[in-house]
C-alpha positions in Angstrom: -16.3 -14.9 10.7 -19.7 -13.8 9.9 -20.8 -14.4 6.2 -23.1 -11.3 6.1 -25.5 -11.0 3.4 -23.0 -11.6 0.8 -23.5 -15.2 1.3 -26.4 -15.2 -0.9 -24.2 -15.0 -4.1 -22.2 -18.1 -3.3 -24.3 -20.4 -5.8 -22.8 -18.1 -8.3 -19.9 -20.3 -7.9 -21.6 -23.4 -9.5 -21.7 -21.3 -12.5 -19.7 -23.1 -15.0 -17.5 -20.6 -17.2 -19.3 -19.2 -19.9 -17.7 -20.0 -23.7 -16.6 -16.7 -25.3 -18.8 -15.3 -27.8 -18.9 -12.4 -30.4 -20.8 -10.3 -27.6 -18.6 -11.0 -24.9 -17.9 -7.9 -22.6 -15.5 -8.1 -19.3 -16.2 -5.3 -17.1 -12.9 -3.9 -15.6 -12.9 -2.0 -12.1 -10.1 -0.3 -10.7 -9.5 2.8 -8.5 -6.1 4.4 -9.7 -7.0 7.2 -12.0 -3.0 7.6 -12.9 -3.0 3.9 -14.2 -6.7 3.8 -15.9 -5.5 5.4 -19.1 -2.5 2.9 -19.0 -4.4 -0.2 -18.8 -6.9 1.2 -21.5 -3.9 0.8 -23.7 -3.4 -2.5 -22.4 -7.1 -3.3 -23.2 -6.7 -1.8 -27.1 -3.7 -4.3 -27.4 -5.8 -7.1 -26.1 -8.7 -6.4 -28.2 -6.6 -6.1 -30.9 -5.7 -10.0 -30.4 -9.3 -11.0 -29.3 -11.3 -9.3 -31.5 -14.4 -11.1 -30.2 -14.1 -9.5 -26.4 -14.5 -6.2 -25.6 -12.8 -4.8 -22.7 -14.8 -2.2 -20.8 -12.9 -0.2 -17.6 -14.6 1.8 -14.9 -12.2 3.8 -12.9 -13.4 5.4 -9.2 -11.7 7.0 -6.2 -10.5 4.5 -3.5 -13.1 4.7 -1.0 -16.1 4.7 -3.5 -14.6 1.9 -5.1 -15.0 -0.6 -2.7 -18.4 0.6 -1.6 -19.4 0.3 -5.3 -17.8 -3.3 -5.3 -19.7 -4.5 -1.8 -22.8 -3.2 -3.2 -22.2 -5.0 -6.8 -21.7 -8.4 -4.8 -24.7 -8.2 -3.3 -26.8 -7.4 -6.4 -24.9 -9.9 -8.3 -23.6 -7.5 -10.7 -20.2 -7.3 -9.7 -17.3 -6.6 -12.6 -16.0 -9.6 -14.0 -12.4 -8.7 -13.3 -11.4 -6.4 -10.7 -8.3 -5.1 -8.8 -8.0 -6.8 -5.5 -5.9 -5.8 -2.6 -4.6 -7.9 -0.1 -6.4 -6.5 2.8 -9.9 -7.6 1.2 -8.4 -11.2 0.1 -9.4 -13.1 3.1 -13.2 -11.7 3.2 -13.5 -12.3 -0.8 -12.1 -16.1 -0.9 -13.9 -16.9 2.6 -17.3 -15.9 0.9 -16.2 -17.5 -2.4 -16.7 -14.7 -4.2 -13.3 -14.8 -6.5 -12.2 -17.6 -8.6 -9.4 -19.8 -7.6 -7.2 -19.7 -10.4 -4.7 -22.4 -9.8 -6.4 -25.0 -11.9 -7.1 -22.2 -14.9 -3.2 -21.6 -14.4 -2.2 -25.2 -14.7 -4.2 -25.9 -17.7 -3.1 -22.8 -19.5 0.5 -23.7 -18.4 0.7 -20.2 -17.6 4.5 -19.2 -16.5 4.7 -17.5 -13.2 8.0 -17.7 -12.5 8.6 -14.0 -13.7 6.9 -12.6 -10.9 9.0 -10.9 -8.1 9.6 -13.4 -5.4 6.5 -13.5 -2.8 4.0 -11.6 -5.0 2.4 -14.9 -5.9 2.4 -16.5 -2.7 0.6 -13.6 -0.9 -2.4 -14.4 -3.3 -2.2 -18.0 -2.5 -3.5 -20.3 0.3 -4.1 -23.9 0.6 -3.0 -24.6 -3.2 -5.7 -22.2 -4.6 -4.5 -18.8 -6.2 -6.9 -15.9 -5.9 -5.2 -13.3 -8.3 -2.8 -12.8 -10.8 0.0 -10.2 -9.6 -0.1 -6.9 -11.1 2.3 -4.7 -9.7 4.2 -4.1 -6.2 5.3 -1.4 -4.0 7.8 -0.3 -1.3 8.1 3.1 0.5 10.2 5.6 0.7 11.2 8.8 2.5 9.7 11.8 0.1 11.2 15.1 1.3 11.2 18.5 -0.6 14.5 19.4 -1.9 14.2 23.4 -1.5 13.3 23.2 2.3 16.0 20.6 2.8 18.7 23.4 1.2 17.0 25.7 3.0 17.8 23.9 6.7 21.4 23.3 5.3 21.0 20.0 4.5 22.1 17.7 1.2 20.6 14.5 0.0 23.5 13.1 1.1 22.6 13.9 4.9 19.2 11.6 4.0 20.8 8.8 2.3 22.2 6.7 5.7 19.7 7.9 8.2 19.1 5.5 11.2 16.5 5.2 13.8 15.6 3.8 17.0 12.6 4.4 19.4 14.7 5.8 22.3 15.9 8.9 20.9 14.9 8.6 16.8 18.3 8.7 15.5 19.6 10.7 12.7 16.1 10.5 11.5 14.8 12.7 14.2 18.1 15.0 13.8 16.8 15.8 10.2 13.2 16.1 11.3 14.1 18.6 14.0 16.2 20.5 11.5 13.5 20.5 9.0 11.1 21.9 11.3 10.6 25.9 11.0 8.6 27.9 13.6 6.9 31.2 12.3 10.1 33.1 13.2 12.4 31.2 11.3 14.2 29.3 13.8 14.5 25.7 13.2 13.4 22.7 15.8 17.4 21.8 16.8 17.9 25.4 17.8 17.2 26.9 21.5 14.7 29.5 20.7 12.4 27.3 18.5 8.7 28.1 19.5 6.9 24.9 19.4 3.4 26.7 19.8 3.7 28.4 16.4 5.1 26.1 13.5 5.3 26.9 10.1 6.7 24.1 8.7 6.4 20.7 10.3 10.1 18.6 9.4 7.8 15.4 9.3 4.1 14.7 8.6 1.9 11.4 8.2 -1.4 10.2 7.0 -3.7 9.3 9.7 -2.6 5.9 11.3 -3.7 3.2 9.3 -4.2 -0.3 10.9 -1.7 -1.5 8.2 0.6 1.3 8.8 2.3 0.8 5.4 3.2 4.2 5.1 3.1 5.6 8.6 4.4 3.3 11.2 4.7 -0.3 10.2 8.4 0.1 8.2 9.3 1.6 11.8 8.2 -1.0 13.9 9.3 -4.1 11.6 12.8 -2.5 11.8 12.9 -3.4 15.6 12.3 -6.8 14.6 8.4 -6.9 15.6 6.1 -8.5 13.0 2.1 -8.5 12.6 2.0 -12.2 12.6 4.4 -15.1 12.3 2.8 -16.4 9.3 0.5 -15.8 6.8 -2.9 -16.7 7.7 -2.0 -17.0 11.1 -4.8 -17.0 13.9 -2.5 -14.4 16.3 -1.5 -11.0 16.4 1.3 -9.1 18.0 -0.1 -5.8 18.7 0.9 -6.3 22.5 4.8 -6.3 21.8 6.6 -4.0 23.6 8.6 -2.9 20.6 5.5 -1.9 18.7 4.6 0.3 21.8 8.0 2.3 21.8 7.4 2.6 18.2 4.2 4.2 18.4 5.4 6.4 21.6 7.9 8.1 19.6 5.7 8.7 16.7 3.0 10.1 19.2 6.1 12.2 21.5 7.5 13.6 18.2 3.9 15.4 17.9 2.6 16.1 21.2 6.3 16.3 23.1 8.7 17.7 20.6 6.1 19.3 18.1 8.3 18.4 14.7 5.2 16.4 13.8 1.5 17.6 13.8 -0.9 16.1 16.4 -3.5 13.9 15.5 -5.9 16.9 16.2 -3.8 19.0 14.1 -4.0 17.1 11.0 -7.5 16.3 11.3 -8.4 14.1 8.0 -5.6 15.8 6.0 -3.3 13.4 4.4 0.5 13.7 4.0 0.3 14.7 0.3 -2.3 17.6 1.2 0.6 18.8 3.9 3.6 18.5 1.5 1.8 20.1 -1.3 0.8 23.4 1.1 4.3 23.3 2.3 3.0 22.4 5.7 5.3 19.4 5.6 8.9 19.1 4.6 9.0 15.3 4.7 7.1 12.3 5.0 7.2 8.5 4.1 4.9 7.5 1.0 4.2 4.4 -1.2 6.0 4.2 -4.8 2.3 4.0 -6.1 2.2 8.0 -5.4 5.9 9.0 -7.2 4.0 10.0 -10.2 1.8 12.6 -8.0 4.4 13.9 -6.5 6.2 14.5 -9.5 3.1 16.3 -10.6 1.9 18.0 -8.0 5.2 19.0 -6.0 8.3 18.9 -8.2 10.7 19.9 -5.8 9.9 16.5 -3.9 12.8 13.8 -4.1 12.9 10.2 -2.5 15.3 9.2 0.1 15.6 5.3 1.6 13.9 4.9 4.7 15.9 4.8 7.6 17.6 1.9 9.0 16.5 0.7 12.5 17.9 -1.6 14.7 17.5 -4.8 12.6 18.1 -2.8 9.4 15.8 -0.9 7.0 12.4 -2.8 6.4 9.7 -1.9 4.2 6.3 -3.7 3.4 6.3 -5.3 0.0 2.6 -4.9 -1.3 1.4 -6.1 -4.4 -2.1 -5.6 -6.2 -3.7 -8.3 -8.2 -6.2 -9.3 -10.9 -9.4 -11.3 -9.7 -12.2 -12.7 -11.5 -16.0 -12.6 -10.0 -17.0 -15.9 -9.2 -20.5 -15.0 -10.4 -19.2 -13.9 -13.9 -21.0 -15.0 -16.7 -17.8 -14.6 -19.0 -15.0 -16.1 -16.8 -13.4 -17.5 -20.2 -12.8 -14.0 -21.3 -12.2 -12.7 -18.2 -9.6 -15.4 -17.7 -7.8 -14.0 -21.2 -7.9 -10.8 -19.8 -6.3 -11.5 -16.6 -3.5 -13.6 -18.4 -2.9 -10.8 -20.5 -2.7 -8.0 -17.7 0.1 -10.3 -16.2 2.0 -11.1 -19.3 4.7 -9.2 -20.6 2.7 -7.7 -23.4 0.5 -5.3 -21.0 3.3 -5.4 -18.0 5.8 -3.6 -20.7 3.3 -1.2 -21.3 2.9 -0.4 -17.4 6.7 -0.3 -17.3 7.1 2.4 -20.1 4.1 4.8 -18.7 6.4 5.2 -15.1 3.1 5.3 -12.9 3.8 1.6 -11.0 6.4 -0.8 -11.0 5.0 -3.8 -12.6 4.8 -7.4 -11.5 7.3 -8.9 -13.9 10.7 -9.2 -12.6 12.6 -8.6 -16.1 10.5 -5.3 -16.6 12.2 -3.4 -13.3 15.3 -1.6 -15.1 12.6 -0.9 -18.0 10.5 0.7 -15.5 13.7 2.6 -13.6 14.8 4.0 -16.9 11.2 5.1 -17.7 11.0 7.1 -14.3 14.7 8.4 -15.2 13.5 10.0 -18.3 10.9 11.8 -16.6 14.1 13.3 -13.9 12.5 10.9 -11.1 15.2 8.6 -9.1 13.2 6.0 -8.1 16.2 3.8 -6.4 14.9 4.5 -3.0 11.9 2.3 -3.7 13.9 -0.4 -5.8 16.8 -0.9 -3.9 14.5 -2.2 -0.7 12.8 -4.6 -2.8 14.6 -7.2 -1.6 13.7 -10.5 0.4 15.9 -9.4 3.2 14.6 -5.9 3.5 10.6 -6.4 2.7 7.9 -7.9 4.8 4.3 -9.0 3.7 1.3 -7.2 4.9 -0.7 -9.3 7.3 -3.2 -11.6 5.7 -5.7 -13.5 7.9 -9.3 -13.9 8.4 -11.3 -11.2 10.0 -9.7 -8.1 8.4 -12.2 -5.8 8.8 -12.9 -6.4 12.2 -9.4 -6.4 13.0 -8.9 -3.3 11.1 -11.8 -1.2 13.2 -10.3 -2.5 16.6 -6.7 -1.8 15.7 -7.8 1.8 14.3 -9.4 2.6 17.4 -6.4 1.5 19.6 -3.6 3.5 17.2 -6.0 6.7 17.6 -6.2 6.3 21.3 -2.2 6.3 21.6 -1.4 9.0 19.2 -4.0 11.3 21.3 -2.4 9.9 24.4 -5.4 8.6 25.8 -4.6 6.1 28.5 -1.1 3.6 28.9 -0.1 2.8 25.6 1.2 -0.6 26.5 -2.4 -1.5 28.3 -4.4 0.1 25.1 -2.4 -2.2 22.8 -2.6 -5.4 25.0 -6.6 -5.3 25.1 -7.0 -4.2 21.3 -4.8 -7.5 20.8 -6.9 -9.3 23.2 -9.9 -8.3 21.3 -8.1 -9.4 17.8 -6.8 -12.5 18.9 -10.7 -13.6 20.6 -12.0 -12.9 16.9 -10.2 -16.6 16.1 
């Protein structure tokens, strides 16, 4: 793997953690605007306990966040602590940009047993730990209750949906019923006009390489998996079960016209389509519950459909990592410990913006959402070892993402034989190793 110009700062790892002083300022970066005020409450509580440390929080949008972070690594002026994503972990770990917290956890006798199973494992490799979990996420169906009622369906019709790649199961039946043309005819009626759709029964974000909310939950429900074990050097994008899943999605748009095609969607996301009444149903992550509630109060949540192997959702989780070049690593570690503790996580739980990583706070979080009138059971009931799978964690994440994204786009555009496209992409991916 190429180290790029980022290797220039590897020497920073040789720096010993600085001793906390009255002037210590820990710079903390994050991308979620909904969470920033919540973590400012955590910062206030932390500073009250640690008057010699100041927490400076900077929040920027997702795309700009990673651009700024990469630039700051190169310039040697990165944040002391930052919210990290699993897809960036291999790159940061390989280039020694983040601190191995394992010896610090042992020295501090920091209790990690309270995290939901699997969260800490995702951030560990060969005994090293590269971040303390801060939250977790699953996916669920988001649907417009008004459009559901107009289609003559009830929430109970969505509670036990099934799916298969051959005919789409009852999931496709619901999608068809929610699709409406400009004459008011539904997709499951004989006179439906596929060339003049007013509301699509199903909308998605443009397909991403990990497919968390777009395709991975369907493919996994057939028994397919990205890799056979964490940090594997072999991917399974050539598995026919994945091809069948993607072909079903493609045909939902290009054959049945129940979902916008790639050309129709463009760069628009599922949220834009849902909020503008162009979509009746989508699949979303639990981190967007608050946004849906604020922007489209008529939206409610239902379980993802059960495939041939049952329901499967990606179980993702963010973590807080420490920059290896931080001049205030001792203070940064105190802040990271606090972020992962009940003291901060209880604040997060009460805010109902995400599900905190501490398992004993799940009920409190559910209650906080309920006080806002939001039923989040569709997200919590699938948060079990039997129904979840981890994101693919391997080296060469950026290169793999580029290869897979191009292949997914070709499949969705109907360019070439889907199996051959995915086999070629899989060969390119595995060649990297």
